Each structure stands twice: as structure tokens, then as C-alpha cells.
N, C-alpha and C positions, 0 to 999 in steps of 0.2 A: 447417485452418480452414474452417468451414462458412459459406458466404455465402448469404443469402436472396435468391432470384431475384425480380425484379419480376413482378407478375402479367402473364401473357401472354408472358413471356420464358423461353426454355429454352436450355440448352447442354450438350453431351455431348462426351466425349473426355478424353484424358489431361491431368492437371495441374489447376491452379486455374481456376475459372470465375467471372467477374465477375457483378454483379447483373443486367446486361443480356444475359447469356448468352455473352459473349466468352471465349475460351480464351486464357490468357496464353501458354502454350507455342506455340499456333498462331501468334499474332501475332509472337512472337519469331522464327518461321521465315519468315513472308511478307516479300516484298521491297517496297520503296517504288517507286512509279511516277515520273511526271514532276512530281509535286506540288512538290518543292523548287525545280525550275526555274521553275514558274509563280509561286510565292511570291517567289522572288528577283527575278524580273523586275518584280514589281508594287510592291515596297517599297524604301525607301532602304537603301543598304549600311549594315551595322552596326546596323540598327534593333533596338530592344528589342521582343521578341515575347512575347505572352501566348498560349500554345497551350492551348486548352481541349479536354480529352479526348485527351490525348497518347498514351494506351496505353503500349506498351513503348518508344516513342521512334523509331518508323520514320521519322517526319518530323523529329523533334527533332534527331536525330544529324546528318543532312545539313545542317540549318540551322546548327547550332553549328559544324560544319566550315567553313561558308561565312562565318563571322565574325559571325553574329547572336547576340545575348544572349537566351536563351530561358528563360522561366519556364513550366514544364510542369505542367499541372493534370490530375489524374485521380482518380476516386473509389476506384480499386483500388490498395491498397498493393502488391499483388503485381505489378501492371503497373509501378508507379513504381520498383520495385527494379531493373528492367531499364534504366532511364534513366540516362545518365551525361553529364557535361559541362554540365548545366543545373540550375538551381534547381527543386526539385520541391515541389508542394503537393498533399496528399491532401484532396480536397473534391469534392462535386458541383458542377457548373457553375452550376446555378440558385441554389445557396446560397453562391456565392463572393462575398466582399466584402473585397478586399485593401487598400482605401484607397489604391491606387496607380493611375497611368495609364501606358499603354504606347503606343509608336508604332504597333504593330500588334496587333490581337486576332484570333486565328484560331480558327474553328469549322469543323472538317473532318469527314470520315467520315459525311456526311449526317445529322449530329446534329440539324440544323434540322428534319428530317422526323420527329422522335420522335412516337409516336402520341399522347402526352399533350399536349394543347394548352397546359395551364398550365405544364408543364415547358418547352415550347418558348418560351413567353413569358418565363419566368425566365432561360433561356439567353440570349435576345436582350437582355434587360435587363442581364445581366451583361456582355455584349459592349459595350453602350452606356456602361455605368458605368465601364469600365476603359480606354476608348480616349482617348488624349490629344487635345487641340486640335491640329488639323492632321494627326492620325493617321487610320488606316483600319481597317476590319474586313473580313477575308477569310473568305468562307463557301463551303463546298462543298455543292452541291445534287445531287440525283439527276438522272440523265439522263431525257429525255422518255419513254422506253419502259421505265424501270426496273421498273415493276409490270406491264407488259403483255407484254413479250417474255420469257415464261417457258414452259417451262423453258429455261435457257441455261447454257452453261459456257465457261470459258476456262482456259488453262494459265498458271500463274504461273511466273516464272523460277526460283522456289525449288524447283520440281518438284511443286507442288501443282496438282491439278485443282479449280477453284472452280466450284461449281454453285449457281445460284439455282433452286431446285426448284419453288417455288410462291409466289404472293402472293394470299392468300385474304381476302376482305372479312370483317371481324369486327364491323362496325357503326360508325356515326358517321364515315364517311369514312376509316377506318383499315383497313390490311391486316396480316395476319400473314404475314411473309416467312420462308421457310425456306431456309437456305443449308447446303451441305455442302462440306467441305474435305478432299480425299483425297490423302494422301501415300502412297508405297509402304509405309511402316511405321506409319502412324497415320491415323485419320480423326476429324474433329470435325464437329459440327453446331451450328447456332444457329437459333433461332426468335426473331424480334423484331417489335415493332409499329412500323409506319411509316405516315406520312400523306402521300399524294401531294399536291403543291402545284403548281398552275399558276404560271406566271411572275407573273401578276397577284396570286394568293393569296400567293405568296412575298413580293412587294414590299409588300403590305398588312401582312403579319406584321412586316416590318422597320419599316414606318412606325409601327406601333403602339408599337414600342420606341424610337422617335425616331431611326431610321436610314433612310437613303435610298441606293439603288443609284446608283453613278456609272459603273460599267463592268462588263460581262460579259467576263471575262478570257480565256475559251476559246470556241472556235467552237461547241461543244455547249452552252454556257451553264451548265456545271456549277460553274465557279469565278467568284465575284462579288466585286467590291470595293464596299464601302459606307462611308459617312461619317455622322457625326451630322447630323441635319436642321438646316437653317439656322433 
């Protein structure tokens, strides 16, 4: 199956590549970090979670195992084929309209930093539209030095060396970020467009969608809890 990549996005390596350049086989190999712990500590036990941009289920599966009921959304059918134990919906985030409300809406993987400001607005509107009264939205932001501390690399427990090779300006406040993922037996690359957002800019973007930050959940400010504005 041939997938048309979005303008400015590229992906190489074995297996299926999604429209934003992500490799399905790669993400099936990578491990999850402490995100499930952060989420579990921030929301009620057994909450109904709408996970936007779930990928292969790296966070979905630990959350299901912890007793949460998860509806997992991704635009890639190939990604969703790897998800188990959760209801799955194939859709873009900005085009999602389930007519349902959830205790928790989750937008992880730095998706709020998408280079297309209109897509970001659509994503945040989807978050606001699907959160229940008394519920919350959990959003993962980039770290403060995400675009400036380059090149850099880290070792993933899966055996992969993850490198952020470059973050080059392409205009209108957007950078083209190039990442490399090297395993002993395979290598993948991805180039994607990302927009750095200061804390003030991030909060303004949420306010535009009718959301307000109630708490920064991590010391580095990368995980945020928001609720519908009063």
C-alpha cells in the first residue's frame, strides 16, 4: 500500500511508512518510557481515555493493563493493526467527531507542536470537544531545548540508538527536524515539521481552543494537565 507523505515530511526504512513519516515497524520495536506512570498518577482509576495519535499502542497497552478503558485513534490503519485490548478508530485527529465525551483526552508525542498551525488548532478543538465535564486533557510538550540541543542521541532500551540530527528553520517559525533510529539490523529515518512553542505560546494556543492549563505534571514541563475554560 502506497501512502502519500505530507509536504515536508519524509520517512525511510523497512515496512510501512505513515503520512507523517513514522515507520510502523520501528515504533513496534521502541519501548515506552515513564509516560504510563505520569498518566496514571494524573487521572482517576479506571478512567475512560481517548488517546489521540496512538500509533502501535506503546502507551495504549500499559494503560489497558492498568485498568483504563482506552479508545485509540490514529490515521494509520497499519499502526492500528498493532493495537490490542482497546477500541480503535482510524481518523485524523483534527477531523475526529465521535459525538462522545471521555474522562481523559490524551494528546502525546509532541503532536501539539505540528508545523501546520491550522492542524494544531483542529487537534486542540478535538481535545476540547471530546472531554467530559469534570474531565481533563493531558498534553505532551517538547522540552525547552528540543530544537536547540542538536545533534544529540540517546540509547533506547530496545537496543536502538535514537539521534536528533538537525532542526533547521524552514520559515514561519517552523523547523524541519531530522531523526535517525539505528538498530543493529535496521535503520529508519524521519523528517517532520515542528513548531517550537514557548510556555506562553502553548497556553495561548490552548486558550484559543477553550482550554486552560491547571498543572504542569513533570518538572521539565513536558506533560500538562488542562481543563475546559470556565
